[in-house]
C-alpha positions as CSV (number, residue, x, y, z in Angstrom):
1,M,8.0,-6.5,-25.4
2,T,9.2,-3.1,-24.3
3,K,7.4,-1.6,-21.3
4,L,4.8,1.0,-22.2
5,F,5.7,3.2,-19.3
6,N,9.3,4.0,-18.4
7,G,9.0,6.5,-15.5
8,N,6.4,8.9,-16.8
9,H,7.2,8.2,-20.5
10,L,4.5,6.4,-22.5
11,D,5.7,4.4,-25.5
12,L,2.6,4.1,-27.6
13,Y,4.4,2.2,-30.3
14,S,5.1,-0.7,-28.0
15,I,1.5,-1.8,-28.0
16,N,0.8,-5.0,-29.9
17,S,-2.0,-4.6,-32.5
18,D,-3.9,-7.4,-30.7
19,F,-4.6,-5.0,-27.9
20,T,-5.7,-2.0,-29.9
21,G,-9.4,-2.3,-30.4
22,S,-12.9,-1.1,-30.9
23,R,-16.0,-1.5,-28.8
24,Y,-19.4,-2.5,-30.1
25,F,-22.8,-2.9,-28.4
26,T,-26.5,-3.0,-29.2
27,I,-29.5,-1.4,-27.5
28,D,-28.0,0.4,-24.5
29,Q,-26.0,-2.4,-22.9
30,E,-22.5,-3.3,-23.8
31,E,-21.5,-6.9,-23.5
32,V,-17.9,-6.7,-22.5
33,E,-15.6,-9.2,-24.3
34,F,-12.8,-10.0,-21.8
35,H,-9.5,-11.1,-23.2
36,N,-8.3,-14.8,-23.1
37,A,-11.0,-15.9,-20.8
38,T,-10.0,-13.5,-18.1
39,T,-12.2,-10.9,-16.3
40,I,-10.0,-8.0,-17.4
41,R,-9.9,-6.0,-20.6
42,I,-7.6,-3.1,-21.4
43,W,-7.9,-1.3,-24.7
44,F,-5.6,1.2,-26.3
45,N,-8.3,3.1,-28.2
46,E,-7.9,5.6,-31.0
47,Q,-11.5,5.6,-32.3
48,S,-13.0,9.0,-33.2
49,A,-16.5,7.6,-33.0
50,D,-18.8,8.5,-30.2
51,F,-20.5,5.9,-28.0
52,P,-24.2,6.7,-27.2
53,S,-25.6,6.2,-23.7
54,H,-25.0,2.7,-22.5
55,W,-24.0,0.6,-19.4
56,H,-22.4,-2.6,-18.5
57,T,-21.8,-4.7,-15.4
58,A,-18.0,-4.1,-15.5
59,M,-16.3,-1.2,-13.8
60,E,-14.7,1.1,-16.3
61,I,-11.7,3.4,-16.0
62,L,-10.8,6.0,-18.7
63,M,-7.4,7.6,-19.1
64,P,-6.7,9.8,-22.1
65,V,-3.0,10.0,-23.2
66,E,-3.3,12.3,-26.2
67,N,-6.1,14.9,-26.6
68,Y,-9.2,15.2,-24.5
69,Y,-12.1,12.8,-24.0
70,D,-15.6,13.9,-23.0
71,V,-17.8,11.6,-20.8
72,I,-21.3,12.0,-19.5
73,V,-22.3,9.8,-16.6
74,N,-26.0,10.1,-15.8
75,D,-26.4,13.9,-15.7
76,S,-22.7,14.8,-14.9
77,S,-20.2,15.8,-17.6
78,Y,-16.5,15.3,-17.5
79,H,-13.9,16.8,-19.9
80,L,-10.9,14.6,-19.4
81,L,-7.5,15.9,-20.3
82,P,-4.4,13.7,-20.9
83,G,-3.4,12.1,-17.6
84,E,-6.7,12.6,-16.0
85,I,-8.7,9.5,-14.8
86,L,-12.4,8.7,-14.5
87,V,-13.7,5.7,-12.7
88,I,-17.2,4.7,-13.8
89,P,-19.0,2.3,-11.3
90,P,-20.6,-0.9,-12.7
91,G,-24.1,-0.4,-14.0
92,E,-23.9,3.4,-14.5
93,L,-25.4,4.8,-17.7
94,H,-22.7,6.8,-19.6
95,E,-21.9,8.3,-22.9
96,L,-18.5,8.8,-24.6
97,I,-17.7,11.7,-26.9
98,A,-14.4,11.5,-28.8
99,P,-12.4,14.2,-30.6
100,N,-11.5,13.8,-34.3
101,E,-8.0,12.6,-33.2
102,G,-6.9,11.2,-29.8
103,K,-5.6,8.2,-27.9
104,R,-6.7,6.8,-24.5
105,F,-6.6,3.7,-22.4
106,V,-9.9,2.0,-21.5
107,F,-9.9,-0.4,-18.5
108,L,-12.8,-2.8,-17.8
109,F,-12.8,-5.0,-14.8
110,D,-15.3,-7.5,-13.4
111,I,-15.0,-6.6,-9.7
112,T,-17.6,-9.0,-8.3
113,L,-15.1,-11.0,-6.3
114,I,-13.5,-7.9,-4.8
115,T,-16.9,-6.5,-3.7
116,K,-17.5,-9.8,-1.8
117,L,-14.5,-9.1,0.5
118,K,-15.6,-8.2,4.0
119,S,-13.5,-5.1,4.2
120,F,-14.8,-3.8,0.9
121,S,-18.1,-2.9,2.6
122,D,-16.2,-0.1,4.4
123,I,-15.5,1.6,1.0
124,Q,-18.7,0.6,-0.9
125,S,-19.9,4.1,-1.0
126,L,-16.8,5.1,-3.0
127,L,-18.4,3.4,-6.0
128,A,-21.8,5.1,-5.5
129,Q,-20.7,7.7,-8.0
130,P,-17.9,8.3,-10.6
131,L,-14.4,9.1,-9.3
132,Y,-12.7,12.0,-11.2
133,V,-9.0,11.7,-10.4
134,T,-6.7,14.6,-11.1
135,P,-3.8,16.2,-9.3
136,E,-6.3,18.8,-8.0
137,T,-9.1,16.5,-6.9
138,Y,-6.9,13.8,-5.3
139,P,-3.6,15.6,-4.6
140,K,-2.3,13.0,-2.1
141,I,-2.9,9.9,-4.1
142,Y,-3.0,11.0,-7.8
143,N,0.5,9.9,-8.6
144,D,0.0,6.5,-6.9
145,I,-3.2,5.9,-8.8
146,Y,-1.6,6.9,-12.1
147,Q,1.4,4.6,-11.4
148,L,-0.9,1.7,-10.5
149,L,-2.8,2.0,-13.8
150,T,0.5,2.2,-15.8
151,Q,1.6,-1.0,-14.0
152,M,-1.6,-2.7,-15.0
153,C,-1.0,-1.7,-18.6
154,N,2.5,-3.1,-18.5
155,E,1.4,-6.4,-17.1
156,Y,-1.6,-6.7,-19.4
157,F,0.2,-5.9,-22.7
158,S,3.3,-8.0,-21.7
159,Q,1.1,-11.2,-21.7
160,K,3.3,-12.7,-19.0
161,E,2.3,-15.7,-16.9
162,Y,0.1,-14.8,-13.9
163,S,-0.6,-11.3,-15.3
164,E,-4.3,-11.6,-14.3
165,L,-3.4,-12.2,-10.6
166,I,-0.9,-9.4,-10.6
167,I,-3.4,-7.0,-12.2
168,Y,-6.0,-7.8,-9.6
169,S,-3.5,-7.3,-6.8
170,L,-2.8,-3.9,-8.3
171,L,-6.6,-3.2,-8.5
172,I,-7.0,-4.1,-4.8
173,N,-4.2,-1.7,-4.0
174,F,-6.0,0.9,-6.2
175,F,-9.1,0.6,-4.0
176,V,-6.9,0.7,-0.8
177,K,-5.4,4.0,-1.9
178,F,-8.9,5.6,-2.1
179,A,-9.9,4.0,1.2
180,Y,-6.9,5.4,3.1
181,N,-7.4,8.8,1.4
182,R,-11.0,8.9,2.6
183,I,-10.2,8.0,6.2
184,N,-7.9,10.9,6.4
185,A,-9.7,12.4,9.4
186,E,-8.3,15.9,9.0
187,A,-9.6,16.1,5.4
188,L,-13.0,14.7,6.2
189,F,-13.7,16.6,9.4
190,P,-11.4,19.7,9.4
191,K,-13.4,21.7,12.0
192,V,-13.4,18.9,14.6
193,Q,-10.8,18.3,17.3
194,L,-8.2,15.6,16.6
195,D,-9.5,13.1,19.2
196,K,-13.1,13.6,17.9
197,Q,-11.9,13.1,14.3
198,K,-10.6,9.6,15.0
199,E,-13.8,8.8,16.9
200,Y,-16.0,9.9,14.0
201,I,-14.0,7.9,11.5
202,Q,-14.4,4.7,13.7
203,K,-18.1,5.3,14.1
204,F,-18.7,5.9,10.4
205,N,-16.6,2.9,9.3
206,A,-18.8,0.7,11.6
207,L,-21.9,2.5,10.4
208,M,-21.2,1.8,6.7
209,T,-20.6,-1.9,7.5
210,Y,-23.9,-1.9,9.4
211,I,-25.8,-0.3,6.5
212,D,-24.2,-2.8,4.1
213,T,-25.6,-5.7,6.1
214,H,-28.9,-4.3,7.2
215,Y,-30.1,-2.3,4.2
216,T,-33.1,-4.6,3.8
217,E,-34.5,-3.5,7.1
218,N,-36.6,-0.4,7.9
219,L,-33.7,2.0,8.5
220,D,-34.6,5.6,9.2
221,L,-32.4,8.6,9.7
222,E,-33.3,9.4,13.3
223,T,-32.8,5.8,14.6
224,V,-29.4,5.4,12.8
225,A,-28.3,8.8,14.0
226,K,-29.1,7.8,17.6
227,S,-27.3,4.5,17.2
228,V,-24.0,6.4,16.7
229,G,-24.7,9.1,19.3
230,F,-25.5,12.0,17.0
231,S,-28.5,14.3,16.6
232,K,-30.4,13.9,13.4
233,Y,-29.1,17.2,12.1
234,H,-25.5,16.6,13.1
235,F,-25.5,13.1,11.7
236,S,-27.0,14.3,8.3
237,R,-24.2,16.9,7.9
238,L,-21.4,14.5,8.9
239,F,-22.8,11.6,6.7
240,K,-22.8,14.0,3.7
241,Q,-19.2,14.9,4.4
242,Y,-18.2,11.3,4.8
243,T,-19.9,9.8,1.7
244,N,-20.9,12.8,-0.4
245,F,-24.5,11.4,-0.2
246,T,-27.4,12.1,2.0
247,F,-28.3,9.1,4.2
248,G,-31.5,8.4,2.1
249,D,-29.7,8.6,-1.2
250,Y,-27.0,6.2,-0.1
251,L,-29.6,3.7,1.3
252,C,-31.5,3.8,-1.9
253,Y,-28.2,3.3,-3.9
254,R,-27.4,0.2,-1.8
255,R,-30.8,-1.3,-2.3
256,I,-30.8,-0.7,-6.0
257,K,-27.4,-2.5,-6.3
258,A,-28.9,-5.4,-4.4
259,A,-31.9,-5.4,-6.7
260,E,-29.7,-5.6,-9.8
261,E,-28.2,-8.8,-8.4
262,L,-31.6,-10.2,-7.5
263,L,-33.1,-9.5,-10.9
264,A,-30.6,-11.9,-12.4
265,N,-32.5,-14.7,-10.7
266,P,-35.5,-15.5,-13.0
267,D,-37.3,-17.4,-10.3
268,L,-37.9,-14.2,-8.3
269,S,-40.9,-12.0,-9.2
270,I,-40.4,-8.3,-9.4
271,T,-42.3,-7.9,-6.1
272,E,-40.1,-10.5,-4.4
273,V,-37.0,-8.6,-5.7
274,A,-38.4,-5.3,-4.2
275,I,-39.1,-6.9,-0.8
276,Q,-35.7,-8.7,-0.6
277,A,-33.8,-5.5,-1.6
278,G,-35.5,-3.6,1.2
279,F,-38.0,-1.4,-0.7
280,P,-41.2,-0.6,1.2
281,S,-43.5,-1.1,-1.8
282,I,-43.4,-2.2,-5.4
283,S,-44.4,1.2,-6.6
284,T,-41.5,2.9,-4.7
285,F,-39.2,0.2,-6.1
286,N,-40.3,0.8,-9.7
287,R,-40.1,4.6,-9.4
288,L,-36.6,4.7,-7.8
289,F,-35.2,2.0,-10.0
290,K,-36.3,3.8,-13.2
291,Q,-35.0,7.1,-11.8
292,H,-31.5,5.6,-11.2
293,K,-31.2,3.1,-14.1
294,S,-33.3,4.8,-16.8
295,C,-35.4,1.6,-17.2
296,T,-37.9,-0.4,-15.2
297,P,-36.8,-3.5,-13.3
298,S,-38.6,-5.6,-15.9
299,E,-36.8,-3.9,-18.8
300,Y,-33.5,-4.3,-16.9
301,R,-34.1,-8.1,-16.4
302,S,-35.1,-8.5,-20.1
303,K,-31.9,-6.8,-21.3
304,E,-29.8,-8.9,-18.9
305,H,-31.5,-12.1,-20.1
306,T,-31.0,-11.1,-23.8
307,F,-27.3,-10.6,-23.4
308,H,-26.6,-13.7,-21.3
309,N,-28.9,-15.9,-23.4
310,P,-28.4,-14.8,-27.1
């Protein structure tokens, strides 16, 4: 089979009809049907139908190749033009709005194993929100990211032996590009002297690892700020620069992600899930979970059970 991408040229006619497809779901959760018992699915999609607000446990990447594609993730809207890329983290509620005519690639990955890697904790915050990748938003890595996605397409549609392993190696490289882009000290802390920039990066890398392993504890802003040698005000400002989140919002995000995993265990009560995920009370857990996931923990568990036990 001919390669889909030769340099920057995209040969849409080389795509086997087995890989063009539609997506279907009920309620508001999509059950991803991976191809050939793998944990990867890539579609060449030409549907003009819209997809109402839904979510799934897979990470999704959208890349239009002809005409635009509109996407709403939670309360944020993205008008994707051909060549632009949107990475939607697992579990995020999103809506897709298609033009009357258009073509785009849709990538779906189960990234559970990758997130278990120790070094992934350093970049966990990258997936706390969608990544809108264009030559303007990520000028230093856009071309690399685009090429990695095109390589994934070539591997997937060629149906060669070991394609799944090759695609996951490319996906890890995909995350590494974002990680190195983020630890560009000059970009993160432009008003800080060079020696201090490196010191801040080291401190924040260690801090993110600490939060990822201690989020169930009673972490407060002042204590965490002191642990890395900053005042509360200075720490808040730098943390926002580093993660694009406030400390409280990121801690909440990390606990909710943990709760999602715990809710898959039917032997745990909702109260036990709240405690094990680090929430101070069941009422706080219910309120914040519904605020972030648009459903209660009980509703989330019920939907998960329905899809995994039809």
